[in-house]
RODO-2510 file (C-alpha; in nm, 4 decimals, decimal comma):
residues 192
     n   res          X          Y          Z
     1     m     0,0000     0,0000     0,0000
     2     r     0,2826     0,2410     0,0856
     3     g     0,4534     0,1667    -0,2468
     4     a     0,1334     0,2436    -0,4414
     5     r     0,0846     0,5694    -0,2486
     6     a     0,4459     0,6715    -0,3082
     7     t     0,4123     0,5903    -0,6792
     8     l     0,0894     0,7908    -0,6992
     9     m     0,2531     1,0902    -0,5258
    10     l     0,5525     1,0683    -0,7591
    11     l     0,3263     1,0592    -1,0664
    12     l     0,1265     1,3550    -0,9332
    13     a     0,4460     1,5540    -0,8721
    14     l     0,5768     1,4730    -1,2207
    15     s     0,2427     1,5726    -1,3755
    16     l     0,2467     1,9076    -1,1954
    17     a     0,6062     1,9673    -1,3026
    18     a     0,5165     1,8817    -1,6631
    19     c     0,2207     2,1238    -1,6534
    20     r     0,4475     2,3986    -1,5195
    21     t     0,7057     2,3257    -1,7896
    22     l     0,4418     2,3324    -2,0656
    23     a     0,3001     2,6598    -1,9283
    24     a     0,6495     2,8096    -1,9171
    25     e     0,7146     2,7118    -2,2788
    26     k     0,3903     2,8658    -2,4039
    27     p     0,4731     3,1918    -2,5832
    28     i     0,3724     3,5153    -2,4136
    29     p     0,1298     3,6945    -2,6433
    30     p     0,2173     4,0543    -2,7254
    31     v    -0,0426     4,3278    -2,7180
    32     a    -0,2330     4,3689    -3,0446
    33     h    -0,0727     4,6953    -3,1567
    34     v     0,1739     4,9571    -3,0348
    35     d     0,1843     5,3105    -3,1722
    36     l     0,5617     5,3564    -3,1771
    37     q     0,5388     5,7362    -3,1981
    38     r     0,3519     5,7364    -2,8639
    39     y     0,5514     5,4521    -2,7090
    40     v     0,9007     5,5939    -2,7520
    41     g     1,0391     5,8285    -2,4892
    42     r     1,1296     5,7831    -2,1250
    43     w     1,0202     5,4853    -1,9117
    44     f     1,1086     5,4515    -1,5426
    45     v     1,1758     5,0922    -1,4312
    46     i     0,9402     5,0318    -1,1382
    47     a     1,0358     4,6673    -1,0796
    48     a     1,2063     4,3847    -1,2642
    49     i     1,3322     4,0341    -1,2553
    50     p     1,6648     4,1884    -1,3468
    51     t     1,9504     4,0900    -1,5693
    52     h     2,2968     4,0654    -1,4148
    53     i     2,3686     4,4269    -1,5122
    54     e     2,0577     4,5568    -1,3315
    55     r     2,0736     4,3641    -1,0027
    56     d     2,1739     4,6598    -0,7864
    57     d     2,0484     4,9566    -0,9866
    58     y     1,9050     5,2828    -0,8572
    59     n     1,7011     5,5275    -1,0670
    60     p     1,6905     5,2945    -1,3698
    61     v     1,5416     5,4565    -1,6784
    62     e     1,4954     5,3239    -2,0309
    63     n     1,4815     5,5779    -2,3156
    64     y     1,3682     5,4957    -2,6684
    65     r     1,4007     5,6989    -2,9871
    66     l     1,2471     5,5995    -3,3202
    67     e     1,5037     5,6283    -3,5996
    68     p     1,4268     5,7254    -3,9622
    69     d     1,4991     5,3683    -4,0753
    70     g     1,2360     5,2293    -3,8352
    71     s     1,4831     5,0947    -3,5797
    72     i     1,4657     5,2042    -3,2167
    73     c     1,7653     5,3523    -3,0410
    74     t     1,7630     5,2584    -2,6725
    75     v     1,9585     5,4006    -2,3814
    76     f     1,9332     5,2368    -2,0400
    77     r     2,0719     5,4532    -1,7601
    78     f     2,1148     5,3665    -1,3941
    79     r     2,3310     5,4146    -1,0879
    80     r     2,4835     5,1043    -0,9321
    81     g     2,4454     5,0552    -0,5569
    82     s     2,3154     5,3973    -0,4507
    83     f     2,1405     5,7134    -0,5651
    84     t     2,4718     5,9025    -0,5644
    85     s     2,6989     5,6554    -0,7411
    86     r     2,8325     5,7122    -1,0903
    87     l     2,5833     5,7135    -1,3769
    88     h     2,6064     5,4107    -1,6089
    89     t     2,4534     5,3805    -1,9539
    90     v     2,3976     5,0852    -2,1834
    91     h     2,2835     5,1504    -2,5374
    92     s     2,1407     4,9145    -2,7935
    93     t     1,9349     4,9146    -3,1093
    94     a     1,6011     4,7379    -3,1448
    95     t     1,4215     4,6252    -3,4576
    96     v     1,0517     4,5521    -3,4724
    97     v     0,9588     4,1940    -3,5561
    98     r     0,7410     4,1952    -3,8691
    99     h     0,3692     4,1233    -3,8381
   100     t     0,3593     4,1768    -3,4588
   101     g     0,1829     4,5134    -3,4549
   102     n     0,5103     4,6719    -3,3323
   103     a     0,4700     4,4793    -3,0050
   104     e     0,7676     4,2462    -3,0352
   105     w     1,1236     4,3591    -3,0903
   106     h     1,4697     4,2142    -3,1254
   107     v     1,7119     4,4146    -2,9125
   108     h     2,0665     4,4055    -3,0476
   109     l     2,3014     4,4482    -2,7537
   110     f     2,6696     4,4791    -2,8325
   111     w     2,7384     4,3172    -3,1686
   112     f     2,6601     3,9562    -3,0854
   113     l     2,3470     3,9474    -2,8663
   114     r     1,9908     3,9569    -2,9982
   115     l     1,7333     3,9572    -2,7186
   116     q     1,3561     3,9152    -2,7294
   117     y     1,1431     4,2110    -2,6136
   118     i     0,7675     4,1526    -2,5904
   119     i     0,5289     4,4314    -2,4997
   120     a     0,3025     4,1955    -2,3097
   121     w     0,0745     4,4550    -2,1520
   122     l     0,0305     4,8251    -2,2146
   123     s    -0,2035     5,0486    -2,0176
   124     p    -0,4407     5,2940    -2,1822
   125     h    -0,2594     5,6112    -2,2883
   126     d     0,0756     5,4246    -2,2758
   127     t     0,1473     5,5167    -1,9132
   128     r     0,2529     5,1723    -1,7818
   129     v     0,3990     4,8697    -1,9571
   130     i     0,5120     4,5140    -1,8904
   131     v     0,7986     4,3952    -2,1094
   132     a     0,8445     4,0189    -2,1059
   133     r     1,0274     3,7300    -2,2682
   134     d     0,9018     3,3841    -2,3596
   135     a     1,1852     3,2332    -2,1537
   136     r     1,0350     3,3999    -1,8444
   137     d     1,3836     3,4774    -1,7193
   138     y     1,3545     3,8573    -1,7142
   139     v     1,0607     4,0974    -1,6957
   140     w     1,0302     4,4740    -1,6564
   141     l     0,7428     4,6768    -1,5098
   142     m     0,7826     5,0347    -1,6283
   143     a     0,5914     5,3613    -1,6094
   144     r     0,6157     5,7151    -1,7396
   145     t     0,6530     5,8355    -1,3799
   146     p     0,9095     5,7212    -1,1204
   147     q     0,6355     5,6003    -0,8845
   148     i     0,2963     5,4358    -0,9317
   149     s     0,0215     5,3683    -0,6802
   150     p     0,0306     5,0467    -0,4733
   151     h    -0,2911     4,9375    -0,6480
   152     q    -0,1363     4,9867    -0,9943
   153     y     0,1783     4,8035    -0,8862
   154     q    -0,0137     4,5066    -0,7459
   155     a    -0,2245     4,4836    -1,0618
   156     m     0,0944     4,4691    -1,2703
   157     v     0,2442     4,2024    -1,0427
   158     s    -0,0747     3,9965    -1,0806
   159     r    -0,0435     4,0209    -1,4594
   160     v     0,3202     3,9068    -1,4410
   161     a     0,2190     3,6098    -1,2228
   162     a    -0,0522     3,5155    -1,4745
   163     m     0,2176     3,5083    -1,7453
   164     g     0,3958     3,2349    -1,5499
   165     y     0,6747     3,4364    -1,3909
   166     p     0,8056     3,3656    -1,0385
   167     v     0,6986     3,6990    -0,8882
   168     d     0,8951     3,6307    -0,5705
   169     q     1,2008     3,7184    -0,7832
   170     l     1,0715     4,0679    -0,8654
   171     r     1,2908     4,3485    -0,7335
   172     k     1,1390     4,6933    -0,6853
   173     s     1,3675     4,9541    -0,8357
   174     p     1,4649     5,2377    -0,6020
   175     q     1,3577     5,5617    -0,7696
   176     r     1,4211     5,9102    -0,6280
   177     w     1,3732     6,2151    -0,8434
   178     p     1,4813     6,4715    -0,9326
   179     e     1,8340     6,3411    -0,9538
   180     p     2,1375     6,5475    -0,8635
   181     t     2,2661     6,7374    -1,1626
   182     g     2,5270     6,5630    -1,3664
   183     p     2,5922     6,4208    -1,7088
   184     r     2,2870     6,2974    -1,8930
   185     p     2,3021     6,0414    -2,1717
   186     s     2,2587     6,1963    -2,5110
   187     f     2,1076     6,0310    -2,8129
   188     a     2,3177     6,2522    -3,0379
   189     s     2,6185     6,0203    -3,0500
   190     i     2,4380     5,6890    -2,9929
   191     c     2,2829     5,4549    -3,2503
   192     r     2,4159     5,6470    -3,5510
***
């Protein structure tokens, strides 16, 4: 009897793991359409399951500029470890994936990396966004303002959980504005 119960529990555990694996492999659907002219500009990172670069960032901001050729110049700026540490910037170029309503991009970072960027949820008036990846390894919750209400934040976290992300890995991004004066990244010499 114990052997049958143990076998049943093992099969149940394997079934649950298989369901989780299948759910994780299911592609994250992008929003139906993104108006790139409205979407580009400044986005404050409210929370993220961060990449290695972002693990200890303060005041993280993503800036997008639509280029004449249709590509998107991106500049990610942050301070590592504190609000007063040196400003870091990472720039990349994104291209829109055809037939996705501008809602899925390939981000070309350095010369050898091409990363998936899915606009998985976008609020009315383009004020808040969730950027996801099918791999469910990284996710970004961003807004046009450095802070959002607790209700708005919790609603975004619920959406991320419904996408199959481990929300216990979300890190809220420390944001304090205005920043001290100092050098600001310029698009003038980037992505040209």
